[in-house]
Backbone as a ProteinNet text record, in pm:
[ID]
protein_1_A
[PRIMARY]
MFVLAYLLGSIPSGLWVGQLFFHKDIRKLGSGNIGTTNTFRVLGKKAGIVVLFMDMLKGTLAACLPYFFQSFSHPLFNPLIVGVAAVIGHSFSIFNHFHGGKAVATSAGMVLGYNPLFFALSWLVFGSLVYFTRMVSVASTLGMIILVILSLFFHDSVLTIVAAILMVFIIYLHRDNLKRIKNGTESKVPFGFHYHKPK
[TERTIARY]
98.9	-23.2	97.3	215.6	273.5	328.1	412.6	448.8	381.8	267.8	131.7	76	70.8	68.4	145.1	296.9	450.9	397.2	393.7	382.6	272.9	143.3	29.2	118.5	144.5	190.6	261.5	328.7	503.7	437.1	299.6	247.4	293.2	349.5	381	304.8	166.3	33.6	82.5	106.5	155.1	261.2	342	504.6	403.4	337.3	268.3	164.7	82.4	-70.1	80.1	160.2	213.3	280.9	414	420.5	308.4	227.5	161.4	3.4	-51.5	-102.8	-31.7	105.3	75.8	212.3	298.6	463.1	506.1	486	557.5	672.8	754.2	770	848	715	706.1	812.8	876.3	1037.2	1123.3	1113.2	1120.7	1098.5	961.5	908	760.6	816.7	709.3	833.2	787.2	853.9	984.4	903.6	971.3	901.5	850.5	733.1	661.4	657.9	477.8	380.2	379	225.4	153.1	44.8	-114.1	-74.8	-33.4	-0.8	94.8	175.5	314	170	123.3	46.2	-36	-129.5	-198.9	-137.1	-38.8	48.4	101	182.6	187.6	150	0.8	-39.5	-251.7	-247.6	-341.2	-450.8	-577.7	-723.2	-712.3	-744.5	-799.8	-727.7	-578.6	-469.9	-468.9	-441.1	-448.9	-529.8	-680.5	-799.5	-792.3	-760.4	-665.9	-596.8	-495	-347.8	-392.9	-495.8	-519.8	-617.8	-678.3	-777.1	-725.2	-614.9	-586.2	-440.7	-394.1	-291.4	-360.7	-486.1	-583.7	-650.2	-697.1	-693.7	-581.2	-495.8	-386.7	-382.2	-347.1	-422.9	-539.6	-638.5	-796	-742.6	-736.7	-684	-606.7	-472.1	-394.4	-424.3	-521.9	-553.9	-696	-754.9	-809	-777.2	-666.2	-586.8	-647.9	-639.1	-626.7	-823.4	-889.8	-1020.6	-1019.5	-951.5	-951	-914	-794	-708.7	-695.1	-796.3	-827.9	-957.8	-998.5	-1157.2	-1253.8	-1323.4	-1430	-1425.6	-1467.1	-1477.7	-1397.5	-1272.7	-1153.8	-1020.1	-1016.3	-840.2	-747.1	-713	-526.4	-446.4	-439	-358.4	-415.6	-407.6	-495.2	-431.8	-541.3	-563.3	-487.1	-537.9	-375.5	-269	-192.9	-57.7	-25.3	-116.7	-80	-65	-189.1	-190.4	-42.7	52.9	192.2	230.9	248.3	344.2	322.6	186.3	158	224.2	174.6	228.5	441.2	475.1	613.1	664.2	585	580.4	568.6	412.7	475.7	512.4	615	731.4	849.3	886	1013.6	983.6	906.1	881.1	1019.1	965.2	999.1	1047.1	910.5	946	1008.1	1098.1	1073.1	1240.1	1308.3	1394.4	1421.2	1333.2	1219.9	1270.6	1214.2	1139	1033.4	953.5	773.8	729.6	571.7	542.1	531.5	477.6	472.7	377.9	251.8	191.6	88.1	1.2	-79.4	-174.7	-200.8	-326.7	-332.8	-225.2	-200.8	-227.7	-224.2	-210.6	-373.5	-437.2	-624.7	-651.3	-584.6	-702.6	-699.9	-585.7	-548.7	-677.9	-677	-771.7	-920.6	-959.4	-1095.4	-1138.1	-1026.7	-1055.6	-1088.3	-1008.4	-981.7	-1130.8	-1176.2	-1245.9	-1344.1	-1456.9	-1473.2	-1514.8	-1585.7	-1572.4	-1488.4	-1329	-1200.8	-1133.2	-1156.7	-1199.1	-1204.5	-1347.4	-1447.9	-1390.9	-1370.1	-1353.3	-1193.4	-1098.8	-954	-979.2	-1087.2	-1080.1	-1126.8	-1196.8	-1250.7	-1144.6	-1024.9	-974.2	-867.2	-846.4	-720.5	-801.2	-907.8	-993.6	-1000.7	-1028.9	-1043.7	-897.9	-752.1	-658.3	-625.9	-682.6	-612	-674.2	-778.7	-907	-860.7	-866.7	-779.3	-640.3	-568.3	-389.1	-336.3	-419.4	-382.2	-228.7	-214.1	-115.6	-131.2	-59.2	-110.4	-18.9	106.3	198.8	156.9	131.8	58.6	-71.8	-144.2	-235.7	-175.6	-123.4	-16.9	-17.4	79.5	157.8	52.5	32.7	-48.3	-217.6	-245.1	-366.4	-337.6	-213.2	-171.1	-154.4	-142.1	-71.4	-220.3	-335	-415.6	-503.2	-519.6	-576	-514	-386	-369.9	-441.9	-417.5	-476.2	-649.7	-709.7	-848.3	-871.8	-796.4	-806.7	-794.6	-750.5	-750.2	-905.7	-1050.9	-1133.2	-1203.4	-1134.7	-1193	-1154.7	-1083.4	-1023	-993.7	-893.9	-852.8	-684.2	-651	-461.3	-411	-460.1	-364.5	-405.4	-502.5	-556	-471.5	-405.4	-345.7	-203.1	-176.4	-9	15	-57.5	-25.1	-3.5	-145	-165	-50.9	-38.2	171.1	241.8	259.2	400.8	394.1	266.3	289.3	271.1	205.4	263.1	373	490.4	631.9	648.1	613.5	685	663.1	521.3	504.4	595	572.2	636	779.4	830.9	945.1	958.3	882.5	863.7	876.2	846.7	793	860.7	1015.1	1154.3	1111.6	1159	1168.8	1055.2	913	825	832.7	851.3	882.5	936.2	1071.5	1214.7	1137.9	1026.4	981.9	892.5	795.4	708.2	770.3	878.3	977.3	988.3	1083.8	1113.2	1012.4	878.3	797.8	795.2	821.8	892.6	735.4	676.5	587.7	487.8	445.8	392.9	244.8	136.1	14.1	-126.6	-195.3	-346	-396.2	-438.4	-542.5	-618.3	-692	-815.3	-862.3	-954.1	-952	-980	-880.3	-951.8	-863	-926.2	-844.8	-767.3	-815.6	-732.2	-799.6	-731.2	-753.1	-681.6	-779	-769.8	-681.3	-539.1	-485.9	-580.1	-559	-618.1	-543.8
-159.2	18.6	139.9	164.3	207.6	261.1	147.7	154.8	241.4	194.8	223.7	360.7	346.1	503.4	631.6	561.1	712.9	651.7	550	504.1	653.1	689.1	754.1	862.4	901.1	1049.8	1084	1030.1	1030.6	1112.4	1034.4	1081.1	1211.2	1322.5	1470.5	1504.4	1531.6	1573.6	1713.3	1796.4	1900.1	1882.6	1809.7	1811.2	1713.4	1643.3	1535.7	1608.3	1664	1736.5	1886.1	1978.3	2043.4	1985.1	1833.5	1785.9	1706.9	1659.3	1583.5	1689.5	1779.3	1860.1	2015.9	2065.2	2176.1	2172.4	2070.9	2074.2	2138.2	2202.3	2276.4	2189.9	2231.1	2191.4	2269.4	2298.2	2396.6	2374.6	2266.1	2311.1	2394	2423.3	2554.8	2652.5	2667.1	2798.8	2857.2	2979.6	3021.5	3001.8	2940.6	2900.7	2773.9	2726.6	2587.6	2468.4	2523.8	2399.8	2331	2214	2111.6	2101.7	2207.4	2175.2	2219.3	2294.5	2307.4	2487.1	2536.8	2696.6	2750.2	2678.8	2714.6	2694.3	2523.8	2521.3	2600.9	2656.4	2773.2	2907	2903.3	3038.5	2984.1	2910.5	2880.9	2824.9	2741.1	2697.6	2711.7	2824.4	2836.1	2757.9	2895.9	2824.8	2663.8	2611.3	2469.2	2354.2	2363.7	2290.4	2307.5	2411.4	2448.1	2349.7	2349.5	2328.3	2200	2063.2	1973.7	1884.5	1977.3	1928	1948.4	2033.2	2012	1883.8	1881.9	1738.9	1625.9	1603.5	1473.4	1485.9	1602.6	1611.6	1563.4	1656.1	1593.7	1430.5	1380.6	1256.3	1174.6	1158.7	1059.5	1097.3	1157	1201.6	1120.9	1137.4	1096.2	904.8	835.9	683.8	657.8	727.3	685.5	673	780.7	749.3	648.4	596.5	501.2	357.9	342.3	235.2	77	193.1	73.8	17.2	83.9	-6.9	-55.3	-44.6	-120	-267.3	-234	-395.4	-443.5	-378.1	-474.8	-496.9	-344.3	-370.5	-195.6	-220	-66.4	-54.8	-113.7	-107.1	-64.5	-126.6	-157.8	-131	-57.7	-95.7	-112.5	-177.7	-201.8	-60.4	4.4	123.7	244.8	345.2	467.1	541.2	560.8	588.2	725.1	807.4	907	887.5	740.6	688.8	672.4	615.9	581.4	680.9	739.3	886.6	957	947.9	1073.9	1014.9	884.1	831.3	901.3	959.2	974.2	1145.4	1181.6	1341.8	1338.5	1231.8	1235.2	1173.8	1140.8	1086.2	1222.4	1298.9	1416.2	1530	1532.1	1616.6	1568.3	1479.1	1387.2	1260.3	1297.7	1176.9	1106	1002.3	897.6	933.3	984.1	1017.6	1128.2	1174.1	1301.2	1385.5	1282	1324	1344.2	1297	1314.4	1459.1	1513.2	1668.3	1639	1804.9	1760.3	1888.1	1877.5	1974.1	2061.2	2131	2155.6	2115.2	2001.4	1873.1	1953.9	2056.7	2127.9	2054.8	2037.1	1976	1801.1	1694.1	1617.5	1601	1681.5	1677	1715.4	1840.5	1800.4	1688.9	1616.7	1523.9	1375.8	1374.9	1267	1346.2	1480.1	1501.4	1423.2	1463.8	1451.1	1299.2	1191.8	1067.1	985.4	1063.8	1052.6	1109.4	1254.7	1332.2	1428.3	1400.3	1502.5	1639.2	1643.8	1731	1821.1	1806.5	1860.7	1917.2	1826.5	1861	2026.1	1985.6	2131.3	2250.8	2219.5	2303.7	2385.5	2296.1	2361.9	2404.8	2406.1	2451.4	2590	2587	2709.4	2812.4	2750.1	2867.8	2844.3	2777	2808.9	2916.1	2894.4	2930.3	3159.1	3148.8	3245.5	3324.9	3332.9	3313.4	3394.8	3304.2	3318.3	3422.6	3449.6	3546.5	3732.4	3688.9	3832.7	3852	3757.3	3760.9	3779.7	3681.3	3711.5	3678.2	3550.6	3494.8	3327.4	3255	3127	3059.7	3118.3	3082.6	3094.8	3212.4	3223.6	3164.4	3115.8	3014.8	2911	2850.7	2789	2736.8	2859.2	2821.2	2891.8	2975.4	3037.4	2938.7	2905.7	2791.7	2639	2648.4	2498.6	2515.3	2622.6	2649.2	2650.4	2756.1	2742.3	2617.6	2547.7	2403.9	2331.7	2278.3	2265.7	2277.7	2462.4	2483.3	2413.6	2388.5	2337.2	2236.3	2118.6	1997.7	1912.7	2028.7	1960.4	2018.1	2013	1999.6	1891.1	1772.8	1704.5	1575.3	1602.9	1514.5	1395.9	1424	1314	1318.1	1244.6	1245.6	1227.8	1097.4	1114.4	1210.2	1235.2	1449.7	1513.6	1538.5	1661.6	1657.2	1503.9	1461.2	1448.8	1427.9	1452.7	1565.6	1605.9	1788.3	1901.2	1822	1940	1882.6	1772.2	1706.8	1822.3	1759.2	1857.2	1997.1	2106.7	2205.7	2224.6	2171.9	2190.9	2133.5	2047.8	1990	2095.2	2208.4	2278.4	2361.7	2409.1	2541.8	2505.8	2354.1	2397	2418.3	2385	2356.4	2471.1	2577.7	2724	2822.6	2786.3	2848.4	2994.1	2931.9	3064	3125	3118.8	3213.2	3301.9	3200.8	3326.8	3475.3	3395.7	3507.7	3557.9	3541.5	3638.2	3745.7	3702.9	3752.2	3866.2	3847	3938.6	4004.1	3985.5	4092.8	4173.7	4125.3	4195.4	4172.5	4047.3	4012.3	3906.3	3836.5	3698.6	3774.4	3650.6	3653.9	3631.5	3721	3740.1	3738.8	3630.5	3583.7	3729.3	3701.5	3799.5	3789.8	3775.4	3821	3801.5	3868.2	3909.3	4000.9	4054.1	4157.2	4278	4410.3	4501.2	4448.7	4373.7	4356.2	4466.4	4501	4611.2	4577.4	4542.7	4510.1	4612.8	4569.3	4660.2	4724.4	4866.3	4902.9	4941.1
-8.7	26.3	-2.4	40.2	72.1	-25.7	-125.2	-294.2	-330	-342.7	-426.5	-448	-349.3	-250.2	-287.8	-295.9	-341.6	-477.6	-551.3	-768.5	-773.8	-648.2	-689.8	-710.4	-593.8	-545.5	-645.8	-709.7	-784.3	-951	-975.1	-1071.2	-1138	-1222.9	-1241.9	-1329.3	-1247.6	-1362.4	-1451.8	-1333.7	-1435	-1559.8	-1472.3	-1603.5	-1753.5	-1740.1	-1873.9	-1878.5	-1804.6	-1887.8	-2012.1	-1915.4	-2026.6	-2142.3	-2150.7	-2246.9	-2293.6	-2326.6	-2402.8	-2469	-2433.9	-2500.9	-2538	-2444.3	-2495	-2528.5	-2486.3	-2555.2	-2540.9	-2373.9	-2304.5	-2179.7	-2119.7	-2008.6	-1896.4	-1837.6	-1674.8	-1590.1	-1619.2	-1570.1	-1604.8	-1671.4	-1819.8	-1764.9	-1681.7	-1756.1	-1603.6	-1562.1	-1430.8	-1339.6	-1258.2	-1142.7	-1101.4	-1255.1	-1289.8	-1207	-1129.7	-1000.4	-1149.7	-1091.4	-1163.9	-1108.8	-994.2	-934.9	-1005.6	-934.7	-987.8	-1031.8	-890.1	-922.5	-1031.3	-1077.4	-1189.5	-1332	-1368.2	-1426.9	-1439	-1377.2	-1376.8	-1481.5	-1376.1	-1428.1	-1633.2	-1627	-1774.6	-1845.2	-1829.3	-1899.5	-1963	-1837.3	-1798.4	-1751.2	-1731	-1620.5	-1647	-1760	-1797	-1751.4	-1748.5	-1755	-1614.5	-1544.6	-1411.2	-1312.2	-1361.5	-1278.1	-1347.7	-1449.6	-1447.4	-1394.3	-1364.6	-1262.3	-1152.6	-1091.8	-958.4	-929	-1032.6	-986.1	-975.9	-1082.6	-1069	-939.8	-918.8	-839.2	-662.1	-644.6	-547.6	-537.8	-655.3	-696.5	-638.6	-680.3	-633.3	-454.3	-430.6	-294.4	-176	-294.2	-199.5	-244.9	-394	-431.8	-265.4	-274.1	-178.2	-41.5	10.8	131.8	155.2	58.1	18.8	20.7	-67.8	-57.1	96.7	213.6	330	317.4	275.3	227.9	152.8	45.7	-33.4	-41.5	18	27.1	166.4	306.7	396.5	461	521.8	554.7	534	429.5	484.3	582.7	681.8	853.4	896.1	928.6	1026.9	955.4	883.7	807.7	900.1	881.4	942.4	959.8	842	848.6	831.1	924.8	903.6	770.4	708	572.5	575.2	702.8	664.6	657.8	707.9	725.2	588.5	503.9	383.8	301.4	307.5	209.2	217.4	358	348.9	208	223.8	98.1	-32.1	-61.4	-155.7	-144.3	-44.7	-25	-95.6	-10.1	-63.9	-167.4	-246.4	-401.8	-477	-381.3	-514.8	-501.8	-384.9	-371.9	-392.6	-430.6	-480.3	-546.9	-695.2	-741	-821	-782.5	-866.5	-1056.3	-1107.3	-1229	-1339.5	-1189.9	-1234.6	-1185.1	-1165.7	-1026.9	-952.6	-911.7	-735.2	-692.6	-817.6	-781.3	-798.2	-726.3	-741.5	-738.8	-678.4	-640.9	-485.7	-413	-279.6	-206.8	-262.9	-173.6	-134.2	-156	-113.8	-150.5	-311.7	-330.8	-336.3	-332.8	-303.2	-141.9	-22.7	76.7	130.4	32.4	73.4	10.9	-144.7	-162.2	-57.3	31.8	100.5	224.1	277.5	323.8	343.9	194.1	144.7	173	128.3	130	304.1	399.8	533.4	606.5	584.6	654	577.2	481.3	430.8	456.4	610.9	663.7	645.1	749.8	738.6	652.7	529.1	360.1	377.7	354.6	341.3	411.5	543.6	650.9	574.6	533.5	476.4	334.4	268.2	181.4	201.2	290.6	330.9	352.3	423.8	494	376	253.7	234.9	96.3	62	-48.5	26	173.1	210.4	247.5	262.1	261.7	121.4	-17.7	-132.5	-128.3	-144.9	-147.9	-70.1	30.9	130.9	65	25.8	27.6	-76.8	-172	-376.7	-385.7	-242.1	-244.3	-226.2	-303.9	-287.6	-170.7	-177.9	-104.8	19.7	61.6	220.7	247.8	212.3	114.6	251.3	162.8	160.3	284	377	445.9	568.1	539.7	722	760.1	630.2	623.7	659	701.3	734.4	892.4	883.5	1068.1	1136.7	1053	1106.1	1119.9	1041.2	1030.2	1121.8	1118.3	1293.9	1404.5	1457.8	1530.6	1582.4	1414.2	1432.7	1421.8	1390	1395.4	1549.8	1664	1756.2	1832.6	1733.3	1719.3	1761.8	1610.3	1599.8	1687.7	1780.1	1858.2	1830	1681.7	1641.8	1630.2	1747	1743.9	1617.4	1561.2	1426.8	1310.9	1315.8	1204.2	1246.1	1392.8	1446.9	1439.6	1406.4	1417.4	1296.5	1168.7	1052.3	992.4	1035.2	993.5	984.1	1188	1235.8	1145	1090.1	1040	881.2	873	681.3	681	820.4	807.2	827	894.8	867.4	773.3	649.2	513.7	436.9	440.8	352.1	367.7	467.3	548.2	465.1	502.3	432	280	190.1	47.3	4.4	98.8	81.9	122.6	116.9	189.7	102.6	-60	-117.3	-141.1	-101.8	-138.5	1	65.5	227	191.9	194.6	167.2	59.8	-92.8	-182.5	-129.3	-28.9	84.7	129.5	202.4	328.6	192.4	60.7	14.8	-57.7	-99.7	-121	-288.2	-342.9	-428.8	-489.8	-453	-442.2	-586.9	-629	-731.8	-669.6	-731.4	-675.7	-781.3	-712.3	-856.5	-843.4	-1036.5	-1065.5	-1033.7	-902.8	-839.5	-727.9	-613	-481.7	-477.5	-316.1	-242.5	-265.8	-343.8	-384.3	-503.3	-579.3	-676.5	-827.7	-876.5	-1007.7	-1130.9	-1267.8	-1345.2	-1440.5	-1499.4	-1550.3	-1674	-1678.6	-1822.3	-1909.7
[MASK]
+++++++++++++++++++++++++++++++++++++++++++++++++++++++++++++++++++++++++++++++++++++++++++++++++++++++++++++++++++++++++++++++++++++++++++++++++++++++++++++++++++++++++++++++++++++++++++++++++++++++

């Protein structure tokens, strides 16, 4: 299950979509990242949405593996623990020289397979932060800190522990973004609070 989850997570959605349908290597464009945000930036909205759902699906399928292979009612392994292997695969893909995305979409998909209510809460936090800050990196890092706190109200120790581990992991993967935020050079999305369309 862990190996299969890792291989699922390793599927480089943004890279393959760019190569197959746009004949572009997004590793050489934009930020060079193969995740959802850079796909939106380089390949456009439609490609970005496709990659978003593909990256989320990887996490969801991985988290569901214990239900498929063990028991739908009482799986031996906690789905979140198996799902973490997909997150690792997404960020360190065997199909992309052990490079990858920044784990946000795949982590969200993993949570969807485990706790749909917490998933909905996660997207509410993330969407609100994107709207008000217009920076995906802020939504990803600050959002994880908020979600770790919110997870305490679910009285699920595994959820809180995994959320805390992912918080550290995601903040680490966004370290360059945090430097750009500090310098005032971080890219912003073309919508949201105080957005004014260029004339």
